[in-house]
N, CA, C and O atoms as a Maestro MAE file, in Angstrom:
{
 s_m_m2io_version
 :::
 2.0.0
}

f_m_ct {
 s_m_title
 :::
 protein
 m_atom[348] {
  # First column is atom index #
  i_m_mmod_type
  r_m_x_coord
  r_m_y_coord
  r_m_z_coord
  i_m_residue_number
  s_m_chain_name
  s_m_pdb_residue_name
  s_m_pdb_atom_name
  i_m_atomic_number
  :::
  1 25 0.841 -1.181 0.000 1 A "MET " " N  " 7
  2 3 0.000 0.000 0.000 1 A "MET " " CA " 6
  3 2 0.884 1.242 0.000 1 A "MET " " C  " 6
  4 15 1.849 1.328 0.759 1 A "MET " " O  " 8
  5 25 0.550 2.187 -0.845 2 A "ALA " " N  " 7
  6 3 1.322 3.428 -0.929 2 A "ALA " " CA " 6
  7 2 1.106 4.262 0.319 2 A "ALA " " C  " 6
  8 15 0.008 4.301 0.874 2 A "ALA " " O  " 8
  9 25 2.133 4.907 0.740 3 A "ARG " " N  " 7
  10 3 2.046 5.756 1.936 3 A "ARG " " CA " 6
  11 2 1.408 7.095 1.567 3 A "ARG " " C  " 6
  12 15 1.786 7.725 0.579 3 A "ARG " " O  " 8
  13 25 0.447 7.512 2.364 4 A "ARG " " N  " 7
  14 3 -0.250 8.783 2.109 4 A "ARG " " CA " 6
  15 2 0.403 9.871 2.944 4 A "ARG " " C  " 6
  16 15 0.590 9.719 4.151 4 A "ARG " " O  " 8
  17 25 0.744 10.962 2.291 5 A "SER " " N  " 7
  18 3 1.340 12.084 3.013 5 A "SER " " CA " 6
  19 2 0.342 13.233 3.046 5 A "SER " " C  " 6
  20 15 -0.557 13.311 2.208 5 A "SER " " O  " 8
  21 25 0.504 14.105 3.997 6 A "GLY " " N  " 7
  22 3 -0.386 15.241 4.104 6 A "GLY " " CA " 6
  23 2 -0.953 15.372 5.503 6 A "GLY " " C  " 6
  24 15 -0.391 14.858 6.470 6 A "GLY " " O  " 8
  25 25 -2.067 16.065 5.594 7 A "GLY " " N  " 7
  26 3 -2.681 16.354 6.883 7 A "GLY " " CA " 6
  27 2 -3.653 15.280 7.320 7 A "GLY " " C  " 6
  28 15 -3.639 14.156 6.817 7 A "GLY " " O  " 8
  29 25 -4.496 15.650 8.267 8 A "TRP " " N  " 7
  30 3 -5.437 14.710 8.864 8 A "TRP " " CA " 6
  31 2 -6.434 14.157 7.859 8 A "TRP " " C  " 6
  32 15 -6.907 13.031 8.017 8 A "TRP " " O  " 8
  33 25 -6.760 14.926 6.830 9 A "LYS " " N  " 7
  34 3 -7.747 14.476 5.856 9 A "LYS " " CA " 6
  35 2 -7.226 13.312 5.010 9 A "LYS " " C  " 6
  36 15 -8.013 12.491 4.539 9 A "LYS " " O  " 8
  37 25 -5.921 13.235 4.817 10 A "THR " " N  " 7
  38 3 -5.345 12.157 4.015 10 A "THR " " CA " 6
  39 2 -5.036 10.921 4.847 10 A "THR " " C  " 6
  40 15 -4.748 9.862 4.288 10 A "THR " " O  " 8
  41 25 -5.089 11.032 6.169 11 A "LYS " " N  " 7
  42 3 -4.739 9.908 7.038 11 A "LYS " " CA " 6
  43 2 -5.932 9.295 7.750 11 A "LYS " " C  " 6
  44 15 -5.817 8.210 8.321 11 A "LYS " " O  " 8
  45 25 -7.067 9.964 7.726 12 A "LEU " " N  " 7
  46 3 -8.236 9.526 8.483 12 A "LEU " " CA " 6
  47 2 -9.314 8.993 7.542 12 A "LEU " " C  " 6
  48 15 -9.692 9.648 6.571 12 A "LEU " " O  " 8
  49 25 -9.798 7.797 7.850 13 A "ARG " " N  " 7
  50 3 -10.902 7.214 7.086 13 A "ARG " " CA " 6
  51 2 -12.217 7.484 7.826 13 A "ARG " " C  " 6
  52 15 -12.222 7.798 9.017 13 A "ARG " " O  " 8
  53 25 -13.308 7.359 7.110 14 A "VAL " " N  " 7
  54 3 -14.627 7.528 7.718 14 A "VAL " " CA " 6
  55 2 -14.813 6.520 8.845 14 A "VAL " " C  " 6
  56 15 -15.392 6.852 9.879 14 A "VAL " " O  " 8
  57 25 -14.334 5.303 8.662 15 A "SER " " N  " 7
  58 3 -14.487 4.268 9.689 15 A "SER " " CA " 6
  59 2 -13.709 4.590 10.963 15 A "SER " " C  " 6
  60 15 -14.001 4.021 12.015 15 A "SER " " O  " 8
  61 25 -12.726 5.486 10.893 16 A "ASP " " N  " 7
  62 3 -11.947 5.875 12.067 16 A "ASP " " CA " 6
  63 2 -12.666 6.896 12.941 16 A "ASP " " C  " 6
  64 15 -12.278 7.104 14.091 16 A "ASP " " O  " 8
  65 25 -13.700 7.532 12.417 17 A "LEU " " N  " 7
  66 3 -14.418 8.568 13.156 17 A "LEU " " CA " 6
  67 2 -15.237 7.968 14.292 17 A "LEU " " C  " 6
  68 15 -15.657 6.813 14.222 17 A "LEU " " O  " 8
  69 25 -15.461 8.761 15.342 18 A "ASP " " N  " 7
  70 3 -16.375 8.360 16.409 18 A "ASP " " CA " 6
  71 2 -17.779 8.230 15.829 18 A "ASP " " C  " 6
  72 15 -18.098 8.856 14.818 18 A "ASP " " O  " 8
  73 25 -18.609 7.426 16.465 19 A "ASP " " N  " 7
  74 3 -19.960 7.200 15.957 19 A "ASP " " CA " 6
  75 2 -20.797 8.477 15.895 19 A "ASP " " C  " 6
  76 15 -21.656 8.611 15.024 19 A "ASP " " O  " 8
  77 25 -20.552 9.420 16.816 20 A "ASP " " N  " 7
  78 3 -21.324 10.664 16.824 20 A "ASP " " CA " 6
  79 2 -20.583 11.828 16.167 20 A "ASP " " C  " 6
  80 15 -20.970 12.985 16.336 20 A "ASP " " O  " 8
  81 25 -19.530 11.531 15.427 21 A "ALA " " N  " 7
  82 3 -18.727 12.579 14.784 21 A "ALA " " CA " 6
  83 2 -19.489 13.232 13.635 21 A "ALA " " C  " 6
  84 15 -20.281 12.594 12.942 21 A "ALA " " O  " 8
  85 25 -19.222 14.529 13.456 22 A "LYS " " N  " 7
  86 3 -19.817 15.281 12.353 22 A "LYS " " CA " 6
  87 2 -18.716 16.003 11.603 22 A "LYS " " C  " 6
  88 15 -17.746 16.474 12.197 22 A "LYS " " O  " 8
  89 25 -18.878 16.085 10.298 23 A "LEU " " N  " 7
  90 3 -17.992 16.878 9.459 23 A "LEU " " CA " 6
  91 2 -18.786 18.063 8.931 23 A "LEU " " C  " 6
  92 15 -19.892 17.902 8.415 23 A "LEU " " O  " 8
  93 25 -18.215 19.248 9.064 24 A "GLU " " N  " 7
  94 3 -18.869 20.452 8.575 24 A "GLU " " CA " 6
  95 2 -18.435 20.679 7.131 24 A "GLU " " C  " 6
  96 15 -17.242 20.796 6.851 24 A "GLU " " O  " 8
  97 25 -19.390 20.739 6.223 25 A "ALA " " N  " 7
  98 3 -19.119 20.965 4.808 25 A "ALA " " CA " 6
  99 2 -19.531 22.395 4.459 25 A "ALA " " C  " 6
  100 15 -20.716 22.729 4.478 25 A "ALA " " O  " 8
  101 25 -18.540 23.242 4.139 26 A "VAL " " N  " 7
  102 3 -18.785 24.645 3.813 26 A "VAL " " CA " 6
  103 2 -18.499 24.853 2.334 26 A "VAL " " C  " 6
  104 15 -17.408 24.536 1.860 26 A "VAL " " O  " 8
  105 25 -19.469 25.381 1.606 27 A "CYS " " N  " 7
  106 3 -19.285 25.662 0.185 27 A "CYS " " CA " 6
  107 2 -18.298 26.820 0.018 27 A "CYS " " C  " 6
  108 15 -18.437 27.855 0.669 27 A "CYS " " O  " 8
  109 25 -17.314 26.646 -0.845 28 A "VAL " " N  " 7
  110 3 -16.336 27.710 -1.067 28 A "VAL " " CA " 6
  111 2 -16.888 28.798 -1.996 28 A "VAL " " C  " 6
  112 15 -16.288 29.866 -2.113 28 A "VAL " " O  " 8
  113 25 -18.002 28.542 -2.644 29 A "ARG " " N  " 7
  114 3 -18.607 29.532 -3.534 29 A "ARG " " CA " 6
  115 2 -19.676 30.379 -2.844 29 A "ARG " " C  " 6
  116 15 -19.653 31.606 -2.936 29 A "ARG " " O  " 8
  117 25 -20.624 29.718 -2.145 30 A "CYS " " N  " 7
  118 3 -21.756 30.467 -1.571 30 A "CYS " " CA " 6
  119 2 -21.781 30.446 -0.039 30 A "CYS " " C  " 6
  120 15 -22.675 31.045 0.559 30 A "CYS " " O  " 8
  121 25 -20.831 29.778 0.604 31 A "ASP " " N  " 7
  122 3 -20.723 29.693 2.071 31 A "ASP " " CA " 6
  123 2 -21.868 28.934 2.741 31 A "ASP " " C  " 6
  124 15 -22.058 29.063 3.951 31 A "ASP " " O  " 8
  125 25 -22.629 28.151 1.990 32 A "HIS " " N  " 7
  126 3 -23.673 27.316 2.591 32 A "HIS " " CA " 6
  127 2 -23.012 26.248 3.456 32 A "HIS " " C  " 6
  128 15 -22.000 25.666 3.067 32 A "HIS " " O  " 8
  129 25 -23.588 25.994 4.629 33 A "VAL " " N  " 7
  130 3 -23.028 25.018 5.564 33 A "VAL " " CA " 6
  131 2 -24.006 23.866 5.733 33 A "VAL " " C  " 6
  132 15 -25.209 24.075 5.887 33 A "VAL " " O  " 8
  133 25 -23.482 22.658 5.702 34 A "ARG " " N  " 7
  134 3 -24.262 21.476 6.033 34 A "ARG " " CA " 6
  135 2 -23.339 20.512 6.763 34 A "ARG " " C  " 6
  136 15 -22.121 20.690 6.763 34 A "ARG " " O  " 8
  137 25 -23.913 19.502 7.378 35 A "TYR " " N  " 7
  138 3 -23.141 18.585 8.205 35 A "TYR " " CA " 6
  139 2 -23.269 17.161 7.690 35 A "TYR " " C  " 6
  140 15 -24.362 16.699 7.360 35 A "TYR " " O  " 8
  141 25 -22.148 16.480 7.628 36 A "LEU " " N  " 7
  142 3 -22.105 15.083 7.230 36 A "LEU " " CA " 6
  143 2 -21.832 14.255 8.482 36 A "LEU " " C  " 6
  144 15 -20.979 14.616 9.293 36 A "LEU " " O  " 8
  145 25 -22.551 13.149 8.642 37 A "THR " " N  " 7
  146 3 -22.355 12.280 9.803 37 A "THR " " CA " 6
  147 2 -21.688 10.981 9.361 37 A "THR " " C  " 6
  148 15 -21.729 10.607 8.189 37 A "THR " " O  " 8
  149 25 -21.081 10.312 10.317 38 A "LYS " " N  " 7
  150 3 -20.447 9.028 10.016 38 A "LYS " " CA " 6
  151 2 -21.492 8.036 9.520 38 A "LYS " " C  " 6
  152 15 -21.246 7.306 8.560 38 A "LYS " " O  " 8
  153 25 -22.650 8.004 10.161 39 A "SER " " N  " 7
  154 3 -23.677 7.045 9.755 39 A "SER " " CA " 6
  155 2 -24.176 7.329 8.334 39 A "SER " " C  " 6
  156 15 -24.433 6.401 7.566 39 A "SER " " O  " 8
  157 25 -24.307 8.593 7.992 40 A "GLY " " N  " 7
  158 3 -24.742 8.939 6.645 40 A "GLY " " CA " 6
  159 2 -23.728 8.550 5.586 40 A "GLY " " C  " 6
  160 15 -24.097 8.074 4.513 40 A "GLY " " O  " 8
  161 25 -22.452 8.749 5.882 41 A "LEU " " N  " 7
  162 3 -21.395 8.379 4.942 41 A "LEU " " CA " 6
  163 2 -21.250 6.861 4.843 41 A "LEU " " C  " 6
  164 15 -20.991 6.327 3.765 41 A "LEU " " O  " 8
  165 25 -21.418 6.172 5.969 42 A "THR " " N  " 7
  166 3 -21.335 4.716 5.971 42 A "THR " " CA " 6
  167 2 -22.489 4.120 5.172 42 A "THR " " C  " 6
  168 15 -22.298 3.169 4.414 42 A "THR " " O  " 8
  169 25 -23.692 4.681 5.342 43 A "ASP " " N  " 7
  170 3 -24.852 4.204 4.591 43 A "ASP " " CA " 6
  171 2 -24.674 4.405 3.093 43 A "ASP " " C  " 6
  172 15 -25.239 3.661 2.292 43 A "ASP " " O  " 8
  173 25 -23.892 5.405 2.716 44 A "ALA " " N  " 7
  174 3 -23.639 5.683 1.296 44 A "ALA " " CA " 6
  175 2 -22.496 4.822 0.747 44 A "ALA " " C  " 6
  176 15 -22.094 4.990 -0.404 44 A "ALA " " O  " 8
  177 25 -21.975 3.906 1.563 45 A "GLY " " N  " 7
  178 3 -20.920 3.013 1.105 45 A "GLY " " CA " 6
  179 2 -19.537 3.625 1.098 45 A "GLY " " C  " 6
  180 15 -18.665 3.179 0.352 45 A "GLY " " O  " 8
  181 25 -19.320 4.644 1.920 46 A "LYS " " N  " 7
  182 3 -18.043 5.353 1.926 46 A "LYS " " CA " 6
  183 2 -17.262 5.141 3.218 46 A "LYS " " C  " 6
  184 15 -16.433 5.978 3.574 46 A "LYS " " O  " 8
  185 25 -17.504 4.048 3.922 47 A "SER " " N  " 7
  186 3 -16.866 3.844 5.229 47 A "SER " " CA " 6
  187 2 -15.359 3.663 5.135 47 A "SER " " C  " 6
  188 15 -14.655 3.961 6.100 47 A "SER " " O  " 8
  189 25 -14.838 3.184 4.011 48 A "GLN " " N  " 7
  190 3 -13.397 2.985 3.865 48 A "GLN " " CA " 6
  191 2 -12.721 4.119 3.089 48 A "GLN " " C  " 6
  192 15 -11.533 4.031 2.781 48 A "GLN " " O  " 8
  193 25 -13.461 5.174 2.773 49 A "SER " " N  " 7
  194 3 -12.895 6.323 2.056 49 A "SER " " CA " 6
  195 2 -12.169 7.247 3.015 49 A "SER " " C  " 6
  196 15 -12.568 7.401 4.169 49 A "SER " " O  " 8
  197 25 -11.103 7.857 2.529 50 A "TYR " " N  " 7
  198 3 -10.398 8.873 3.309 50 A "TYR " " CA " 6
  199 2 -11.192 10.169 3.245 50 A "TYR " " C  " 6
  200 15 -11.973 10.385 2.318 50 A "TYR " " O  " 8
  201 25 -10.985 11.032 4.243 51 A "ILE " " N  " 7
  202 3 -11.741 12.290 4.327 51 A "ILE " " CA " 6
  203 2 -11.446 13.182 3.129 51 A "ILE " " C  " 6
  204 15 -12.351 13.857 2.637 51 A "ILE " " O  " 8
  205 25 -10.203 13.206 2.643 52 A "ASP " " N  " 7
  206 3 -9.891 14.032 1.473 52 A "ASP " " CA " 6
  207 2 -10.615 13.533 0.227 52 A "ASP " " C  " 6
  208 15 -10.958 14.333 -0.644 52 A "ASP " " O  " 8
  209 25 -10.853 12.234 0.127 53 A "GLU " " N  " 7
  210 3 -11.613 11.686 -0.995 53 A "GLU " " CA " 6
  211 2 -13.075 12.100 -0.900 53 A "GLU " " C  " 6
  212 15 -13.712 12.388 -1.914 53 A "GLU " " O  " 8
  213 25 -13.605 12.129 0.317 54 A "ILE " " N  " 7
  214 3 -14.984 12.590 0.526 54 A "ILE " " CA " 6
  215 2 -15.081 14.060 0.113 54 A "ILE " " C  " 6
  216 15 -16.017 14.454 -0.583 54 A "ILE " " O  " 8
  217 25 -14.112 14.864 0.543 55 A "GLU " " N  " 7
  218 3 -14.105 16.291 0.240 55 A "GLU " " CA " 6
  219 2 -14.075 16.541 -1.267 55 A "GLU " " C  " 6
  220 15 -14.776 17.424 -1.760 55 A "GLU " " O  " 8
  221 25 -13.282 15.784 -1.989 56 A "GLN " " N  " 7
  222 3 -13.183 15.952 -3.439 56 A "GLN " " CA " 6
  223 2 -14.469 15.576 -4.161 56 A "GLN " " C  " 6
  224 15 -14.792 16.134 -5.210 56 A "GLN " " O  " 8
  225 25 -15.207 14.616 -3.582 57 A "GLY " " N  " 7
  226 3 -16.425 14.146 -4.229 57 A "GLY " " CA " 6
  227 2 -17.683 14.912 -3.868 57 A "GLY " " C  " 6
  228 15 -18.699 14.771 -4.549 57 A "GLY " " O  " 8
  229 25 -17.647 15.714 -2.825 58 A "GLU " " N  " 7
  230 3 -18.834 16.449 -2.378 58 A "GLU " " CA " 6
  231 2 -18.991 17.762 -3.147 58 A "GLU " " C  " 6
  232 15 -18.009 18.417 -3.496 58 A "GLU " " O  " 8
  233 25 -20.234 18.125 -3.398 59 A "ILE " " N  " 7
  234 3 -20.548 19.427 -3.992 59 A "ILE " " CA " 6
  235 2 -21.656 20.080 -3.180 59 A "ILE " " C  " 6
  236 15 -22.365 19.410 -2.429 59 A "ILE " " O  " 8
  237 25 -21.799 21.377 -3.335 60 A "CYS " " N  " 7
  238 3 -22.831 22.133 -2.625 60 A "CYS " " CA " 6
  239 2 -24.212 21.668 -3.070 60 A "CYS " " C  " 6
  240 15 -24.442 21.398 -4.249 60 A "CYS " " O  " 8
  241 25 -25.123 21.580 -2.109 61 A "THR " " N  " 7
  242 3 -26.474 21.105 -2.407 61 A "THR " " CA " 6
  243 2 -27.473 22.236 -2.656 61 A "THR " " C  " 6
  244 15 -28.651 21.975 -2.899 61 A "THR " " O  " 8
  245 25 -27.018 23.481 -2.597 62 A "VAL " " N  " 7
  246 3 -27.908 24.608 -2.871 62 A "VAL " " CA " 6
  247 2 -28.242 24.615 -4.360 62 A "VAL " " C  " 6
  248 15 -27.359 24.459 -5.203 62 A "VAL " " O  " 8
  249 25 -29.515 24.795 -4.672 63 A "LEU " " N  " 7
  250 3 -29.975 24.766 -6.053 63 A "LEU " " CA " 6
  251 2 -29.213 25.777 -6.907 63 A "LEU " " C  " 6
  252 15 -29.210 26.971 -6.609 63 A "LEU " " O  " 8
  253 25 -28.579 25.304 -7.953 64 A "GLY " " N  " 7
  254 3 -27.874 26.175 -8.879 64 A "GLY " " CA " 6
  255 2 -26.441 26.493 -8.513 64 A "GLY " " C  " 6
  256 15 -25.748 27.128 -9.308 64 A "GLY " " O  " 8
  257 25 -25.963 26.086 -7.353 65 A "CYS " " N  " 7
  258 3 -24.598 26.403 -6.951 65 A "CYS " " CA " 6
  259 2 -23.634 25.319 -7.427 65 A "CYS " " C  " 6
  260 15 -22.877 25.535 -8.373 65 A "CYS " " O  " 8
  261 25 -23.657 24.176 -6.790 66 A "GLY " " N  " 7
  262 3 -22.800 23.065 -7.197 66 A "GLY " " CA " 6
  263 2 -21.316 23.289 -6.956 66 A "GLY " " C  " 6
  264 15 -20.484 22.619 -7.567 66 A "GLY " " O  " 8
  265 25 -20.965 24.235 -6.058 67 A "GLY " " N  " 7
  266 3 -19.564 24.526 -5.788 67 A "GLY " " CA " 6
  267 2 -18.890 23.437 -4.965 67 A "GLY " " C  " 6
  268 15 -19.553 22.580 -4.380 67 A "GLY " " O  " 8
  269 25 -17.572 23.484 -4.929 68 A "LYS " " N  " 7
  270 3 -16.812 22.546 -4.111 68 A "LYS " " CA " 6
  271 2 -16.976 22.897 -2.640 68 A "LYS " " C  " 6
  272 15 -17.251 24.046 -2.294 68 A "LYS " " O  " 8
  273 25 -16.805 21.903 -1.778 69 A "VAL " " N  " 7
  274 3 -16.938 22.128 -0.344 69 A "VAL " " CA " 6
  275 2 -15.601 21.903 0.355 69 A "VAL " " C  " 6
  276 15 -14.732 21.189 -0.146 69 A "VAL " " O  " 8
  277 25 -15.458 22.522 1.511 70 A "ARG " " N  " 7
  278 3 -14.299 22.340 2.378 70 A "ARG " " CA " 6
  279 2 -14.810 21.660 3.641 70 A "ARG " " C  " 6
  280 15 -15.767 22.132 4.253 70 A "ARG " " O  " 8
  281 25 -14.183 20.559 4.036 71 A "LEU " " N  " 7
  282 3 -14.618 19.816 5.216 71 A "LEU " " CA " 6
  283 2 -13.788 20.189 6.427 71 A "LEU " " C  " 6
  284 15 -12.576 20.384 6.335 71 A "LEU " " O  " 8
  285 25 -14.457 20.283 7.558 72 A "ALA " " N  " 7
  286 3 -13.798 20.550 8.837 72 A "ALA " " CA " 6
  287 2 -14.404 19.615 9.874 72 A "ALA " " C  " 6
  288 15 -15.595 19.305 9.827 72 A "ALA " " O  " 8
  289 25 -13.575 19.171 10.807 73 A "MET " " N  " 7
  290 3 -14.046 18.278 11.867 73 A "MET " " CA " 6
  291 2 -14.730 19.100 12.945 73 A "MET " " C  " 6
  292 15 -14.195 20.108 13.406 73 A "MET " " O  " 8
  293 25 -15.916 18.662 13.342 74 A "MET " " N  " 7
  294 3 -16.627 19.296 14.446 74 A "MET " " CA " 6
  295 2 -16.203 18.601 15.730 74 A "MET " " C  " 6
  296 15 -16.230 17.372 15.810 74 A "MET " " O  " 8
  297 25 -15.813 19.375 16.731 75 A "HIS " " N  " 7
  298 3 -15.375 18.815 17.994 75 A "HIS " " CA " 6
  299 2 -16.441 19.028 19.049 75 A "HIS " " C  " 6
  300 15 -17.153 20.032 19.036 75 A "HIS " " O  " 8
  301 25 -16.544 18.086 19.952 76 A "LYS " " N  " 7
  302 3 -17.477 18.235 21.060 76 A "LYS " " CA " 6
  303 2 -17.021 19.384 21.932 76 A "LYS " " C  " 6
  304 15 -15.824 19.540 22.177 76 A "LYS " " O  " 8
  305 25 -17.949 20.186 22.399 77 A "ASN " " N  " 7
  306 3 -17.658 21.321 23.273 77 A "ASN " " CA " 6
  307 2 -16.636 22.260 22.655 77 A "ASN " " C  " 6
  308 15 -15.778 22.799 23.354 77 A "ASN " " O  " 8
  309 25 -16.728 22.457 21.348 78 A "ALA " " N  " 7
  310 3 -15.748 23.286 20.648 78 A "ALA " " CA " 6
  311 2 -15.907 24.767 20.980 78 A "ALA " " C  " 6
  312 15 -14.942 25.527 20.905 78 A "ALA " " O  " 8
  313 25 -17.108 25.173 21.342 79 A "THR " " N  " 7
  314 3 -17.302 26.566 21.665 79 A "THR " " CA " 6
  315 2 -17.307 26.746 23.173 79 A "THR " " C  " 6
  316 15 -18.033 26.060 23.893 79 A "THR " " O  " 8
  317 25 -16.501 27.658 23.630 80 A "SER " " N  " 7
  318 3 -16.488 27.964 25.053 80 A "SER " " CA " 6
  319 2 -16.173 29.432 25.226 80 A "SER " " C  " 6
  320 15 -15.411 30.013 24.454 80 A "SER " " O  " 8
  321 25 -16.748 30.010 26.216 81 A "GLY " " N  " 7
  322 3 -16.542 31.427 26.464 81 A "GLY " " CA " 6
  323 2 -15.172 31.700 27.068 81 A "GLY " " C  " 6
  324 15 -14.516 30.797 27.589 81 A "GLY " " O  " 8
  325 25 -14.758 32.937 26.990 82 A "PHE " " N  " 7
  326 3 -13.476 33.341 27.590 82 A "PHE " " CA " 6
  327 2 -13.652 33.333 29.091 82 A "PHE " " C  " 6
  328 15 -14.567 33.967 29.616 82 A "PHE " " O  " 8
  329 25 -12.773 32.613 29.794 83 A "VAL " " N  " 7
  330 3 -12.914 32.457 31.230 83 A "VAL " " CA " 6
  331 2 -11.721 33.106 31.937 83 A "VAL " " C  " 6
  332 15 -11.299 32.650 33.000 83 A "VAL " " O  " 8
  333 25 -11.209 34.122 31.368 84 A "GLY " " N  " 7
  334 3 -10.057 34.785 31.975 84 A "GLY " " CA " 6
  335 2 -10.468 36.156 32.531 84 A "GLY " " C  " 6
  336 15 -11.650 36.491 32.601 84 A "GLY " " O  " 8
  337 25 -9.506 36.893 32.902 85 A "GLY " " N  " 7
  338 3 -9.784 38.218 33.415 85 A "GLY " " CA " 6
  339 2 -8.531 38.867 33.916 85 A "GLY " " C  " 6
  340 15 -7.458 38.264 33.915 85 A "GLY " " O  " 8
  341 25 -8.668 40.104 34.346 86 A "LEU " " N  " 7
  342 3 -7.537 40.811 34.885 86 A "LEU " " CA " 6
  343 2 -7.451 40.566 36.385 86 A "LEU " " C  " 6
  344 15 -8.469 40.520 37.074 86 A "LEU " " O  " 8
  345 25 -6.252 40.413 36.876 87 A "ALA " " N  " 7
  346 3 -6.077 40.137 38.305 87 A "ALA " " CA " 6
  347 2 -5.964 41.424 39.067 87 A "ALA " " C  " 6
  348 15 -5.812 41.406 40.288 87 A "ALA " " O  " 8
  :::
 }
 m_bond[347] {
  # First column is bond index #
  i_m_from
  i_m_to
  i_m_order
  :::
  1 1 2 1
  2 2 3 1
  3 3 4 2
  4 3 5 1
  5 5 6 1
  6 6 7 1
  7 7 8 2
  8 7 9 1
  9 9 10 1
  10 10 11 1
  11 11 12 2
  12 11 13 1
  13 13 14 1
  14 14 15 1
  15 15 16 2
  16 15 17 1
  17 17 18 1
  18 18 19 1
  19 19 20 2
  20 19 21 1
  21 21 22 1
  22 22 23 1
  23 23 24 2
  24 23 25 1
  25 25 26 1
  26 26 27 1
  27 27 28 2
  28 27 29 1
  29 29 30 1
  30 30 31 1
  31 31 32 2
  32 31 33 1
  33 33 34 1
  34 34 35 1
  35 35 36 2
  36 35 37 1
  37 37 38 1
  38 38 39 1
  39 39 40 2
  40 39 41 1
  41 41 42 1
  42 42 43 1
  43 43 44 2
  44 43 45 1
  45 45 46 1
  46 46 47 1
  47 47 48 2
  48 47 49 1
  49 49 50 1
  50 50 51 1
  51 51 52 2
  52 51 53 1
  53 53 54 1
  54 54 55 1
  55 55 56 2
  56 55 57 1
  57 57 58 1
  58 58 59 1
  59 59 60 2
  60 59 61 1
  61 61 62 1
  62 62 63 1
  63 63 64 2
  64 63 65 1
  65 65 66 1
  66 66 67 1
  67 67 68 2
  68 67 69 1
  69 69 70 1
  70 70 71 1
  71 71 72 2
  72 71 73 1
  73 73 74 1
  74 74 75 1
  75 75 76 2
  76 75 77 1
  77 77 78 1
  78 78 79 1
  79 79 80 2
  80 79 81 1
  81 81 82 1
  82 82 83 1
  83 83 84 2
  84 83 85 1
  85 85 86 1
  86 86 87 1
  87 87 88 2
  88 87 89 1
  89 89 90 1
  90 90 91 1
  91 91 92 2
  92 91 93 1
  93 93 94 1
  94 94 95 1
  95 95 96 2
  96 95 97 1
  97 97 98 1
  98 98 99 1
  99 99 100 2
  100 99 101 1
  101 101 102 1
  102 102 103 1
  103 103 104 2
  104 103 105 1
  105 105 106 1
  106 106 107 1
  107 107 108 2
  108 107 109 1
  109 109 110 1
  110 110 111 1
  111 111 112 2
  112 111 113 1
  113 113 114 1
  114 114 115 1
  115 115 116 2
  116 115 117 1
  117 117 118 1
  118 118 119 1
  119 119 120 2
  120 119 121 1
  121 121 122 1
  122 122 123 1
  123 123 124 2
  124 123 125 1
  125 125 126 1
  126 126 127 1
  127 127 128 2
  128 127 129 1
  129 129 130 1
  130 130 131 1
  131 131 132 2
  132 131 133 1
  133 133 134 1
  134 134 135 1
  135 135 136 2
  136 135 137 1
  137 137 138 1
  138 138 139 1
  139 139 140 2
  140 139 141 1
  141 141 142 1
  142 142 143 1
  143 143 144 2
  144 143 145 1
  145 145 146 1
  146 146 147 1
  147 147 148 2
  148 147 149 1
  149 149 150 1
  150 150 151 1
  151 151 152 2
  152 151 153 1
  153 153 154 1
  154 154 155 1
  155 155 156 2
  156 155 157 1
  157 157 158 1
  158 158 159 1
  159 159 160 2
  160 159 161 1
  161 161 162 1
  162 162 163 1
  163 163 164 2
  164 163 165 1
  165 165 166 1
  166 166 167 1
  167 167 168 2
  168 167 169 1
  169 169 170 1
  170 170 171 1
  171 171 172 2
  172 171 173 1
  173 173 174 1
  174 174 175 1
  175 175 176 2
  176 175 177 1
  177 177 178 1
  178 178 179 1
  179 179 180 2
  180 179 181 1
  181 181 182 1
  182 182 183 1
  183 183 184 2
  184 183 185 1
  185 185 186 1
  186 186 187 1
  187 187 188 2
  188 187 189 1
  189 189 190 1
  190 190 191 1
  191 191 192 2
  192 191 193 1
  193 193 194 1
  194 194 195 1
  195 195 196 2
  196 195 197 1
  197 197 198 1
  198 198 199 1
  199 199 200 2
  200 199 201 1
  201 201 202 1
  202 202 203 1
  203 203 204 2
  204 203 205 1
  205 205 206 1
  206 206 207 1
  207 207 208 2
  208 207 209 1
  209 209 210 1
  210 210 211 1
  211 211 212 2
  212 211 213 1
  213 213 214 1
  214 214 215 1
  215 215 216 2
  216 215 217 1
  217 217 218 1
  218 218 219 1
  219 219 220 2
  220 219 221 1
  221 221 222 1
  222 222 223 1
  223 223 224 2
  224 223 225 1
  225 225 226 1
  226 226 227 1
  227 227 228 2
  228 227 229 1
  229 229 230 1
  230 230 231 1
  231 231 232 2
  232 231 233 1
  233 233 234 1
  234 234 235 1
  235 235 236 2
  236 235 237 1
  237 237 238 1
  238 238 239 1
  239 239 240 2
  240 239 241 1
  241 241 242 1
  242 242 243 1
  243 243 244 2
  244 243 245 1
  245 245 246 1
  246 246 247 1
  247 247 248 2
  248 247 249 1
  249 249 250 1
  250 250 251 1
  251 251 252 2
  252 251 253 1
  253 253 254 1
  254 254 255 1
  255 255 256 2
  256 255 257 1
  257 257 258 1
  258 258 259 1
  259 259 260 2
  260 259 261 1
  261 261 262 1
  262 262 263 1
  263 263 264 2
  264 263 265 1
  265 265 266 1
  266 266 267 1
  267 267 268 2
  268 267 269 1
  269 269 270 1
  270 270 271 1
  271 271 272 2
  272 271 273 1
  273 273 274 1
  274 274 275 1
  275 275 276 2
  276 275 277 1
  277 277 278 1
  278 278 279 1
  279 279 280 2
  280 279 281 1
  281 281 282 1
  282 282 283 1
  283 283 284 2
  284 283 285 1
  285 285 286 1
  286 286 287 1
  287 287 288 2
  288 287 289 1
  289 289 290 1
  290 290 291 1
  291 291 292 2
  292 291 293 1
  293 293 294 1
  294 294 295 1
  295 295 296 2
  296 295 297 1
  297 297 298 1
  298 298 299 1
  299 299 300 2
  300 299 301 1
  301 301 302 1
  302 302 303 1
  303 303 304 2
  304 303 305 1
  305 305 306 1
  306 306 307 1
  307 307 308 2
  308 307 309 1
  309 309 310 1
  310 310 311 1
  311 311 312 2
  312 311 313 1
  313 313 314 1
  314 314 315 1
  315 315 316 2
  316 315 317 1
  317 317 318 1
  318 318 319 1
  319 319 320 2
  320 319 321 1
  321 321 322 1
  322 322 323 1
  323 323 324 2
  324 323 325 1
  325 325 326 1
  326 326 327 1
  327 327 328 2
  328 327 329 1
  329 329 330 1
  330 330 331 1
  331 331 332 2
  332 331 333 1
  333 333 334 1
  334 334 335 1
  335 335 336 2
  336 335 337 1
  337 337 338 1
  338 338 339 1
  339 339 340 2
  340 339 341 1
  341 341 342 1
  342 342 343 1
  343 343 344 2
  344 343 345 1
  345 345 346 1
  346 346 347 1
  347 347 348 2
  :::
 }
}
């Protein structure tokens, strides 16, 4: 098997994701956002695909757009308020 170089998208398969993991798909043309789930990708027969392969194959679902999408991993508790202050 050829060695894959690059970032996390080239090293991570759909089957490696947590069961509740979500990928955020942002259209680079119209900025429409949608979310892909592991179960949805597995049901589509893409469980052994790498994330970069998913990204290359996805297009925007907005009527008339059809632009390419950029995938980002959604993390649990990713948003948190600033908890600092001046002493």
